[in-house]
Structures are given as structure tokens and as C-alpha cells.
C-alpha positions as CSV (number, residue, x, y, z in Angstrom):
1,M,0.0,0.0,0.0
2,P,1.4,3.4,-1.0
3,T,2.6,5.6,1.8
4,Q,3.2,9.3,1.6
5,V,6.6,10.8,2.4
6,Q,6.5,14.0,4.5
7,T,7.6,17.0,2.5
8,S,10.5,18.9,4.1
9,E,10.3,22.5,5.2
10,F,12.6,23.5,2.4
11,Q,10.4,22.0,-0.3
12,Q,7.5,24.0,1.1
13,S,9.1,27.4,0.9
14,Y,11.1,28.7,-2.0
15,N,11.4,26.8,-5.3
16,S,13.7,27.3,-8.2
17,M,12.7,27.0,-11.9
18,A,14.7,26.3,-14.9
19,G,14.1,27.3,-18.5
20,A,13.1,23.7,-19.3
21,D,10.3,24.1,-16.8
22,I,8.7,27.0,-18.6
23,K,6.1,27.1,-21.4
24,A,5.1,30.3,-23.2
25,V,1.6,31.1,-24.2
26,V,1.7,33.9,-26.7
27,G,-1.5,35.5,-28.0
28,G,-3.6,32.9,-26.3
29,R,-1.8,29.9,-27.8
30,L,1.2,27.8,-26.9
31,F,4.4,29.1,-28.6
32,G,6.7,26.2,-28.5
33,E,9.5,27.9,-30.6
34,L,10.3,30.5,-27.9
35,Q,13.9,30.1,-26.6
36,A,14.5,33.2,-24.4
37,L,12.8,36.3,-23.2
38,S,14.0,39.3,-21.3
39,Y,12.5,42.6,-20.3
40,A,13.4,45.8,-18.4
41,V,11.2,48.3,-16.6
42,T,12.5,51.9,-16.6
43,R,11.0,55.0,-15.1
44,E,11.9,58.7,-15.3
45,K,12.9,60.1,-11.9
46,A,14.4,63.6,-12.0
47,P,15.9,65.6,-9.1
48,I,14.5,68.9,-8.1
49,Y,16.9,71.6,-7.2
50,T,16.4,75.0,-5.6
51,M,18.7,77.9,-4.9
52,G,20.8,77.7,-1.8
53,S,21.6,74.0,-1.9
54,P,23.6,71.8,-4.3
55,D,21.6,68.8,-3.2
56,P,18.3,67.8,-4.6
57,R,15.3,68.7,-2.5
58,A,13.2,65.8,-3.9
59,Y,12.8,63.5,-6.9
60,S,9.8,63.7,-9.2
61,R,8.4,60.5,-10.6
62,N,7.4,60.6,-14.2
63,K,6.7,58.1,-17.1
64,R,7.4,54.4,-16.9
65,G,8.4,52.2,-19.8
66,I,8.5,48.4,-20.3
67,A,10.6,46.9,-23.1
68,G,12.4,43.8,-23.8
69,S,13.3,41.1,-26.4
70,F,12.6,37.5,-27.1
71,V,14.3,34.9,-29.2
72,W,12.7,32.0,-31.0
73,I,13.7,29.2,-33.3
74,N,12.8,29.1,-37.0
75,F,12.3,25.8,-38.8
76,D,11.2,26.1,-42.4
77,R,9.1,29.3,-41.8
78,H,8.9,32.5,-39.8
79,S,7.7,31.0,-36.6
80,L,6.2,34.2,-35.1
81,L,4.3,35.2,-38.3
82,S,3.1,31.6,-38.6
83,H,1.9,31.7,-35.0
84,F,-0.2,34.7,-35.8
85,R,-1.4,33.6,-39.2
86,D,-5.1,34.0,-38.0
87,S,-4.5,37.5,-36.8
88,K,-5.7,40.4,-39.0
89,F,-5.0,44.1,-39.3
90,F,-6.3,46.8,-41.6
91,A,-4.0,47.2,-44.6
92,D,-4.0,49.3,-47.7
93,K,-4.9,47.1,-50.6
94,D,-2.0,48.4,-52.6
95,E,0.5,47.3,-50.0
96,I,-0.8,43.8,-49.3
97,R,1.6,41.1,-50.5
98,P,0.0,38.5,-52.8
99,V,1.4,35.6,-50.8
100,W,-0.4,36.9,-47.7
101,D,-3.5,38.0,-49.5
102,S,-6.7,37.5,-47.5
103,G,-8.5,36.0,-50.5
104,N,-12.1,36.4,-51.5
105,A,-13.7,38.9,-49.2
106,Q,-17.2,37.5,-49.8
107,T,-16.0,34.1,-48.6
108,I,-14.3,35.1,-45.5
109,G,-16.2,38.3,-44.7
110,A,-13.0,40.4,-44.4
111,H,-13.6,43.3,-46.8
112,F,-14.7,46.6,-45.3
113,S,-15.7,49.9,-47.0
114,N,-17.2,53.1,-45.9
115,N,-17.5,56.7,-47.0
116,M,-16.0,58.0,-43.7
117,F,-12.7,58.6,-45.5
118,L,-14.3,59.4,-48.8
119,P,-16.1,62.8,-48.5
120,D,-17.3,62.8,-52.1
121,S,-18.8,59.3,-51.9
122,T,-22.3,58.6,-50.9
123,T,-22.2,54.8,-50.9
124,T,-21.5,52.5,-48.0
125,D,-20.7,48.9,-48.4
126,V,-21.2,46.5,-45.6
127,I,-20.4,42.8,-46.0
128,Y,-21.9,40.0,-43.9
129,D,-20.5,36.5,-43.2
130,G,-24.0,35.1,-42.5
131,S,-24.0,35.6,-38.8
132,Q,-22.3,38.8,-37.9
133,K,-22.5,42.3,-39.3
134,Y,-19.1,43.8,-39.8
135,E,-18.4,47.5,-39.2
136,T,-17.5,49.5,-42.2
137,M,-14.1,50.6,-43.4
138,A,-12.6,52.7,-46.1
139,A,-12.9,51.1,-49.6
140,D,-9.2,51.0,-50.1
141,H,-8.5,49.0,-47.0
142,E,-9.2,45.4,-46.0
143,L,-8.2,42.9,-43.3
144,A,-4.9,41.2,-44.1
145,T,-2.5,38.7,-42.4
146,P,0.7,40.4,-41.2
147,W,3.7,40.0,-43.3
148,Y,6.0,42.0,-40.9
149,S,6.2,41.3,-37.2
150,D,5.5,44.9,-36.4
151,Q,2.0,44.6,-38.0
152,I,0.9,42.0,-35.5
153,P,-1.9,43.4,-33.3
154,P,-1.1,43.7,-29.5
155,F,-1.0,40.4,-27.6
156,D,-0.2,39.0,-24.2
157,I,2.7,36.7,-23.2
158,V,2.2,34.3,-20.3
159,L,5.0,32.2,-19.0
160,V,4.0,29.2,-16.9
161,A,6.6,27.3,-15.0
162,A,6.1,23.9,-13.3
163,S,8.9,21.9,-11.7
164,E,9.2,18.2,-11.2
165,Y,8.4,18.7,-7.6
166,G,5.0,20.1,-8.3
167,A,5.9,23.8,-7.7
168,M,4.3,26.2,-10.2
169,A,4.6,29.9,-11.0
170,K,3.5,32.3,-13.7
171,M,4.2,35.8,-15.1
172,K,2.4,37.9,-17.7
173,L,3.4,40.7,-20.1
174,I,0.3,42.6,-21.1
175,G,-0.2,44.5,-24.4
176,V,2.9,43.5,-26.1
177,E,3.8,45.2,-29.4
178,V,6.7,44.1,-31.6
179,L,9.1,46.8,-32.6
180,N,12.1,45.2,-34.4
181,D,12.6,41.8,-36.0
182,G,15.9,40.4,-37.1
183,L,17.5,37.1,-38.3
184,G,21.1,36.2,-39.0
185,V,22.5,33.0,-40.5
186,S,26.0,31.7,-41.2
187,I,27.7,28.5,-42.2
188,D,28.6,27.9,-38.6
189,D,24.9,28.0,-37.4
190,N,23.1,24.8,-36.7
191,V,19.8,26.5,-36.3
192,F,18.0,29.6,-37.5
193,E,17.3,32.0,-34.6
194,S,15.2,35.2,-34.9
195,Q,15.0,38.0,-32.3
196,S,12.4,40.7,-31.8
197,T,12.3,43.7,-29.5
198,F,9.0,44.7,-28.0
199,V,7.3,47.2,-25.7
200,A,4.5,46.3,-23.3
201,R,1.8,48.2,-21.4
202,S,2.0,46.3,-18.1
203,I,3.7,43.3,-16.4
204,L,2.7,40.9,-13.7
205,P,6.0,39.4,-12.3
206,F,6.5,35.8,-11.4
207,T,4.2,34.7,-8.6
208,P,3.7,31.2,-7.2
209,I,0.7,29.1,-8.0
210,D,-0.9,26.8,-5.4
211,N,-0.8,23.3,-6.6
212,P,-3.4,21.2,-4.8
213,N,-1.8,18.0,-6.1
214,R,1.6,18.8,-4.8
215,S,1.2,16.7,-1.7
216,Q,1.2,13.6,-3.9
217,V,4.8,14.3,-4.9
218,G,7.1,11.9,-3.0
219,N,4.7,9.0,-2.8
220,V,6.6,5.7,-2.7
221,A,5.5,2.1,-2.9
222,G,5.6,0.2,0.3
223,N,3.9,-2.6,2.2
224,S,1.3,-2.0,4.8
């Protein structure tokens, strides 16, 4: 009959996590190609000086910024763009690349037109997909799949860590927008790695998650 081993005081307090324990959920879906992520939070704090003293009287607190970078592995395609292949943004029809063309608007309900940007026009075109009425958009724009990383709409990044001992933790970057995207290859590279820099609106740092099943860790087989 299995007997339970008592968990030590150290196992119940602080727990370390390794990169192999972390999974990344990007834009609501698991992004298995992610290799590394880093971020920094900066804030403007300026000293206030007055006459009669070389020392600051106080420090004013101003704007805060959150920025960072992440690295992912590429196989035979751009992993980040492939991950967001279902995401759409409003693009000028003249700029949409054919390989990423959204296709027949009547089929997918992705074409928008409106006279809001056309003062001389009196017609408004609204397309239905059979169940939902879409809002209107200028006739020279339509929804397209991003072909640059900076065209991806804002998304969240959630890192979830779970160790072999049952300890769990999570962190979240909110409102992430990609700024730069780069790739370098050489004859000495075994893999293709891409890197992007980003900004974010908010961050929730790593916090532990209570695992109700953690008490089962350490069970051993024995005889009653």
C-alpha cells in the first residue's frame, strides 16, 4: 500500500525554476518555438533643485516604460508570423503582398468599405458573413494577415513554470507590441534564430501558483 513521504520544510518554501520548466503562451496559444525572453522596466525620476543648496530637494516621478526582447527558433518558416497567421490588421490594398492576400472577401467576410474617409462618396458597403454584421471601413483597406512582425496586433505573453516537484509559477506581459525583428545566419549556425524587441503596457511578475496535487509528490510504494 502506498505511503506518503512527508515534504520537508525547504520543499514547502522557495522553489527554483529552470528554463526547461517554462512554457510560453503567446497570444492565447502555446508558442513552443520560444527560446529566451528578457525585459526591463524603466522610469523617469528627476531631481528637483532650488537655490541655496547643491543637493536635490526631492525627486519627481514621471513616465514608466516596459521593453524587452525575445528569441525564437525558426524551422522552415517564420515562426512568429506563422503563429499569428489567423490575426488580421487593416491594410492598404495596394500594400498587401500576394502571398499573404486574405483572399475572397465575400467568402471570409473580411472586406470593409465606408464613406467616412471618402467625403465625395455617398455609398457605403457592408459585407456579412452570414451571422455577424461587420463594421465599415474605407474602400481602399481590407483585413490582411501580417507579413511584418510589427504589423501583429497587440498580444499578451504568459510564462507558466512547473517543476518536477510540483511547484508552479506564472508571469504575464500585457499589451505586447513588436518593434524590431531580425535574423542572422551563417555557415557555422546549426539552427535559425530570430530575435524581436518589444514594448508592453504592463507586467505581472512571477508569482507562485498553489498546486493542490503537490502533496502527492514523494509517494513511494511500500507494504502496509
